C-alpha positions in Angstrom: 91.7 82.9 94.7 91.1 84.2 98.2 87.8 84.5 100.0 88.3 88.3 100.0 88.5 88.3 96.2 85.2 86.3 96.0 83.5 88.7 98.4 84.6 91.8 96.5 83.4 90.1 93.3 80.0 89.4 94.8 79.7 93.0 96.0 80.7 94.3 92.6 78.1 92.2 90.9 75.4 93.1 93.5 76.2 96.8 93.2 76.1 96.7 89.5 72.7 95.1 89.7 71.4 97.6 92.3 72.7 100.6 90.4 71.3 99.1 87.2 74.6 99.3 85.3 74.6 96.8 82.5 77.6 94.6 81.7 78.3 96.3 78.4 78.1 99.8 79.8 80.2 98.9 82.8 82.9 97.2 80.6 83.1 100.2 78.3 83.5 102.7 81.2 86.0 100.4 83.1 88.0 99.4 80.1 87.6 95.7 80.6 86.1 92.9 78.5 82.9 91.1 79.5 85.1 88.0 80.2 87.4 90.0 82.5 84.4 91.4 84.3 82.8 88.0 84.8 86.2 86.7 86.2 86.3 89.6 88.6 82.7 89.1 89.7 83.3 85.4 90.2 86.4 86.0 92.3 88.6 84.2 89.7 90.7 87.3 88.8 92.8 89.5 91.1 91.7 93.1 91.3 94.2 95.9 90.6 93.6 99.0 92.7 93.1 100.8 89.4 90.1 98.6 88.5 88.6 98.9 92.0 89.0 102.7 91.9 87.4 102.9 88.5 84.6 100.5 89.5 83.8 102.5 92.6 83.7 105.7 90.6 81.4 104.1 87.9 79.0 102.8 90.6 79.1 106.0 92.7 80.3 104.3 95.9 83.4 104.6 98.1 86.3 102.2 97.3 85.9 100.8 100.8 82.3 99.8 100.0 83.6 97.5 97.4 86.7 96.3 99.3 85.1 95.7 102.7 81.4 95.6 102.3 81.1 97.9 105.3 79.7 101.3 104.8 81.7 103.2 107.4 79.8 105.8 109.4 80.1 109.5 108.4 83.0 111.0 110.4 84.8 114.3 110.5 88.2 112.6 111.0 89.7 109.2 110.7 92.3 108.0 113.2 94.2 104.9 112.2 96.7 103.6 114.8 100.0 102.0 113.7 99.5 98.7 111.9 95.7 99.1 112.1 94.8 100.2 108.5 92.2 98.2 106.7 94.2 95.4 105.0 93.6 94.6 101.4 94.9 91.1 100.3 95.4 91.2 96.6 98.6 89.7 95.4 101.5 88.1 97.2 104.0 90.8 96.3 101.7 93.7 97.4 100.3 94.6 100.8 97.8 97.5 101.1 96.6 99.1 104.3 93.8 101.8 103.8 94.6 104.7 106.1 91.2 106.5 106.1 88.7 103.7 105.8 86.2 105.2 108.3 85.9 108.5 106.6 83.1 109.0 104.1 83.2 111.1 101.0 86.9 111.3 100.9 88.6 113.5 98.3 91.6 111.1 98.4 92.3 107.5 99.2 95.5 107.1 101.3 97.3 103.7 101.5 100.4 102.3 103.2 101.8 100.0 100.5 104.5 97.4 100.9 105.9 95.8 97.8 108.0 92.7 98.0 111.0 92.4 95.6 110.3 90.4 92.4 112.4 90.0 89.3 109.7 90.3 86.6 108.5 93.7 85.5 105.0 94.4 86.9 101.9 94.9 84.8 101.1 98.6 84.3 97.6 99.8 85.3 95.8 103.2 85.1 92.9 104.9 86.8 91.2 108.2 86.9 92.7 111.2 88.7 96.1 111.8 90.2 98.4 109.9 92.5 101.1 110.9 95.0 103.6 108.3 96.3 106.2 109.0 99.1 108.8 106.3 99.7 109.3 105.5 103.4 111.8 102.7 103.2 113.6 100.5 100.7 114.2 101.3 97.1 111.6 101.2 94.3 111.5 101.3 90.6 108.5 103.2 89.3 107.1 102.8 85.8 104.9 105.6 84.3 104.0 105.0 80.7 107.4 104.8 79.0 109.4 106.5 81.8 111.2 104.8 84.7 112.3 106.3 88.0 114.4 104.8 90.8 113.3 106.1 94.2 114.9 105.9 97.6 113.5 106.6 101.1 112.4 110.2 101.2 111.7 110.5 97.5 108.2 111.3 96.2 106.4 111.1 92.9 103.2 112.9 91.9 101.7 111.9 88.5 98.7 111.7 86.3 97.2 108.3 87.2 95.5 108.1 83.8 98.9 107.0 82.5 99.7 103.3 82.9 101.9 102.8 86.0 103.3 100.2 88.3 106.0 99.8 90.9 108.7 97.3 91.7 110.8 96.9 94.9 114.5 96.8 94.0 117.7 96.0 96.0 116.4 92.8 97.5 114.4 94.5 100.3 110.7 95.4 100.5 109.7 98.9 99.6 107.2 100.8 101.8 105.4 103.9 100.7 102.4 106.1 101.2 100.2 106.2 98.1 97.5 108.9 97.9 95.0 108.5 95.1 92.9 111.6 94.2 89.9 111.6 91.9 
């Protein structure tokens, strides 16, 4: 696993301790087993954004506090120049750039996401709230619970993020989209 995953795991463990959230209570709220939580905290398991979002909510912190370890200054706006979003290295097929990482107390978490094409169907995840995705380029197959949608550039999808969901680039090209997660 990457150093970034180990760092996130350490922050998760430390925040859980600081907030006095026990393993059993956290696992029940996050929908993970104690073994999965230990693997996350030791940096041995890749984090889904759904898990990070849920963990941040449980611990009462911003998602960026878990991802970066930096507590951005309070700001009334957040300017992110082209290509300058906070990079989140999770899995080889997914690249995330947080587009409002300096803004505290956000009502939404906007990301620029690039998904590389892969043959296998992705694992579905869920998290609290709602999500909006707008496809910028490429083609993408979007799975929501038992439904499947094929999207092209300019298409958008707004859905209940409590439902298991995942995306897959199709057509042999990467898919780039804006994802906005709202609690």
